[in-house]
N, C-alpha and C positions, 0 to 999 in steps of 0.2 A: 571417572578417575580423577584424582587430585593432581593438578599441574601447578600447584602454588609454591613450589620450591623457591629458594632464594634467587636462583638464576633464571627462572621461568618468566617469559614475557607476559605481562598481564593481558587478559583478553580485552578486545575493544569494548568500550562501555556502550550500553544501550543509549539510543538518542534521548534527548530531553523530551519531556511531555509537552512539547511544542512543535509546531510545524508551520511553514509559510506556504500556503497554497499558491501556486504560480501557474498563470494561464499564458502559455507561450503563444497560442493563437491570438490572444488579445494584444500582447506586445507587438507581434508582427503586423497586426491589423492597424494598431496605433501608428507604427512607423509608415506604413503605406498611406494612411490618411494624411499624415503630416507631410509626407513627400508630395502627395497630390496637391495639398493646399499650398505648397511652396512653389507652385507654378513651374516656370522653366528652371528654377533652381533645384538642386538635390538636397534631400534632408540628411544630414549627418546625425550623430548621436552623442550627447554628453553622457558618459558612463563613469564619471568620477564618483567617489564615495561608494564604491562597490555597486555601481549602477543604481545610485540613489537608495541603496539599502536593499534593492531586490536581489542583488547577487550577480556580479559581473560574469562569473564563470558560466551561469546559466543564461544570462540575458544577451551577452555579446554574440555567441553563436547564432541565436535566433535572429538578431538584428542583421548579422552578416548574411544569413541565408535569405532574408527578406530583401536584401539589395543595398543595405546601408554602406556608403563608400568610405566614411571617415568617422573616427572615434576620439573623443576628447576626454582627457583625465586631467586631474589637478597636480598630482604628485608623481615623481619618477618611480616610486615603488608601485604605483598603480599601473604605470606603463609596463613594468616588468611582468605583472600579472596577466597582461593581455598578450604577451609575446607567445606565439604558438596557436592563439585563437583567431588572430587576424594578421594580414601582412603588416610588418613593422612600419612601413611607410605610410600606413593609413592611421597611425596613432599620433596624436599631438598632445603635448604636455603644457597645460595652460600657465603653470607657475614659472616656466622658463628655466634657463641654466643659471642658478644662483651661485654655483661653484664650478671649478674646473672639472670636478668629477662628474657633475651633471652633464657638462658638454661632452666629456669623453664617453659617457654612457650613450648619449644620443649618436655620436659618431660611430660607435661600435655596433649598435643595434639598427640604425636607420630610423629610429623614432624622431619625429620632428619636434624641435623646441619651439615654443611660442616666445618670441622676443618681446620683452615689456619695457626695456630701457636701453639707452645707449651703452651702458656698462655691460648688460647682457649681450648686446650685439657684438661688442668688442671681444667678449669672452668666447662667443661662438666662433668668431673669425679666427681668434688665436688658436682655437682647437682644430681648425681646418675648414670650418664652415660647411656649406652645403645647404640643401633645401630646408627652409624653416618657415614659420608663420610669424606675422608681425601684428601685435595688438596695439592699437592707437586709442587713447582715451578721448572720447568725444563728449564726456560730461558726467560720467559715473564717479570719477575720482577714486578709482581703486587701481588695479594693475593696468599698465599701459603706458606707452610713450606719450608724453605731453605734446600738444600741438606745437608748442614752442621749441621742442627738441628735435623736430623733424629734419632740420638742417645739419644734424650731427654727421660727421663723415663716416662713422662706423655704420650707420644705417644705410648709407649709399652702397656699401659693399655686400649687402644681404642678397641672398637668392630667395625671394619671397614667394612661397606657394599661396598661402591664404592671407589676405589682408583683413584683419579682424577689428571690430569694435563691439561694445556691449551696451545694450540699452538699460537705462537706469529705472524706467517706469513703464515698461511695455504692458503691464497688466492694468494700467490706468489710462484714461483719456487725458494725457498730460501734454502740454505744449513741448515739454522736453523731448518727446519722441520725434517730432518734426525737426527740432533743432539738431538732434543727433543724427538723424537720417541725412539732413542737408549737409552737415559737416563730413559725414562718411562719404557721400557722393563726391565732395570735393577731393577727399583723399584718393578715391578711385581714379580720378583724372590725373593726379599728379605723382602717385607712387607706383612704380612698376610692380606688377604682381600677376599671378596666374588666375586666382579666384578671389572673390570678396565675400564676406560673411558679416552680417549684423544681427539677424533675427534669432532670438531664442524661441521657446514654445509660444509665449505670448505675442512675440514680435511677428511670428508667422501670420497671425490673425490680423495684423495691421495692414497687410496688403502687399502687392507686388513691389512697390517702391522700397520695401525693407528687406528683400530676399537676396539680391545679388545672385551669385552662382551657388551659394551653399548656405543652408540654414542650420541652426544647432539646437534642435529641441532637446530638452532633458525631461522636465517634469511631466509633460503630456505623454511622453512615451510610456510612462509607468502608471498612467491612470489619472494624472492631475489635470485640472481644467482651469487654467489661469485667466481665461477670458471667456465671456458668454458665447462668443462666436464659435467656440469649440465644443459647445454643448451638443451631444448626440453623435459627435465624431470620435470620441475617445471612450475606450472600454476599460473597466477595472482589471488590473493585472495581478494584484496580490491580495491575499486575505489571511491575516493571522488566525491560527487555530490552536486550541489548548485542550488538554485532557482534564477531565474531572478527577481530582485527587481524593476527595472525600465528600459524602453526602450527610447532611445534618438536618435535624428537625428543630424548629424554633417554636417557642410559645409566646403568647402576648407578653410584652415587657422585656424579652430578650434582645440584647443589642449586638451589633456585628462590627468586628474589626477595631482598629485603633480608635480610641476616644469615643467609641459608641455613637458615631454620627448617624447610624440608622438603627431604629428600634422597631421591632415587629409589633403590630397592633392585633394580629390574628395568628393562628397556627400557620407555619410556612415550612416548606421543604427547600433547602438551599444547597448549592454546590460550591466547593472551594476548587478553583481551577489554577493550573500551573502557569500563571501569567501575571506579571507585575511590572513595576516601573523600571526594574533593571532590564526588562525586555523591551523597554520603550513604550509600554502601555502605561502612560504617566498618571499621576494623581489627578490630573485634569479630568480623567474619566470617572473619578469617584462620584457615585450617585447619578452619573449621566450616561455612562457607556451601556451598550446593549450587545450581548452575545446571542447567537442564534443556533437552533437546531431544527432542521427541516422547515426553516422559515419562521419558526416560532420565537417570539422575543423573550429573552432571558436577561432582564435588567441587572446592572451592577448594583450591589447593595453596599453601603458604607464606603470606607476608604480603600483605595488600591494600595496594596503592600508591595514590598520589594519583589517578592517572588510569587504572590498569590493574589487573587481577586475573588470575591464572593458574589455569586449570581443567584437570582431567584429562579428555582426550577418549577414554579407553579404551572407554567404552560407546557412542561415536558416531564410529567411525573415518572415516566418510564426510564429516564436517564440515570445512570449510576456510575460508580467509580470506573475509570478507564474509558468512558465514553468521551467523544470529542464534540467541542462547540466551536463556532467560528465568530469572530468579532465583526461587528458592522464597521466597514472600513472603506466604503466608497469615499474617495478622498475629499471631494468638495463638501459632501454632507458631514463627514467626520470632522473636517476643519471647523465648520460652523458649530457643530455640537461641542467640540473640546476647547476651542479657542486657540488651538495649535495651527500652524501653517501646514499646507499640504506637503511642503518640503520636509518639515519636521516630522510629520507623520510617517514619511518613508524612511528618512535617514536615521531616525532614532531607534528603529527596530534592532534589537540586540543580537549579539553573536550566538545566543543559545537557540535561535531559530536556525535549523539546518537549511542551507541554500544549495 
C-alpha cells in the first residue's frame, strides 16, 4: 500500500552501509585493567568527544556497570547527553563555566564545573557555588589556574571536590613529568580538596606517585596504548566495517580512483566499499590501508575518496555486493601505518557510523 501522500510521515531510512563493531566486554576489561594499575586510586573515565568517537550512549553505561565513579566531558552539551545515564554529580565539565548560563545549568543539574580561572571561580560563586573541581596548570599552559593566581580571593571560596592538573608529556620519558608531579604534590598540601587527580592514560603507567585518589584515563579505555607499559593490558574496542557496493574486474593497465595512483599489472577483482574520508577513513590510508574478511587481507587500492574506497578482493573471491569487510584498526598499529595519532583514529570516525 502506498503511504506517500503529502501528509504522510516518511519511513525511517535504512542505515548506512557502515557499522562500528563495538566490544563492550573489551571496554569494561580496559577500565578494570586501568583501575587496577591505578593502585589505591580509582580510575575515572574521559568520555568527551562522544567517548572519543566510540559513542557515549553505548560506552558510558558499560563503564558505569564496570564500576567507574566519575565521568569527564569537555562541553556542557556533552554533560547534558550523559544525564540519565549516570548520576549528575559524577559528571564534570572540563571547560568550566564560561558564561552565567553555564553556571546556572550546573546548579540546576548538579553537574560539577571544573574551574580554570579566578573569573570562572567568581562566576560559579555568583551563581550560588557548590561542589566543583579545580584545574591548576603545572606546565602544559592550556586551561587551568596559573600558579601565580592561586592567592585570588575567589578561589578561597570554592568547595573543591577534585584538585586537577594535566600532564603535558606523559607518553614520553620527559623531565617535565617529574616537574609537574612535584608541583602537583605541593598543591595537594596547600589547597583544601577532597580528591586529587593528575594521571591520564599514559600517566597511570608512570607509577603510584602520579595517581592521587583518582586517575583520568581516556585513550586507553577505547583501545589506545600511549606507553609501552600498557602493552598486553589493553584490548581493541571498536572496528569500522563497511559493505561492498560493487564488484569490478580490472585488466592490465586499468587504473583505480582519482588520478590513477594505482594501475593493475594483471587481471584483478576489486570491490568498492562504502567507506571514505567523510567517515574518518582519511586519504592517509590510500595505498596503505587493509580491510579484512575472515582474516584475509584486502589491501586498499588507489586513493581513498569521500564516500568510497577500492579494495583488492584477490584473497576473497567469493565476496560480492552487500558483503561486509572490516578495517584493520588496532590503534597502535593503525597509527604507525597511517601517520595519524591514536586519538585522531578514534575521534575522526564520522556520524554515518551508527553508534
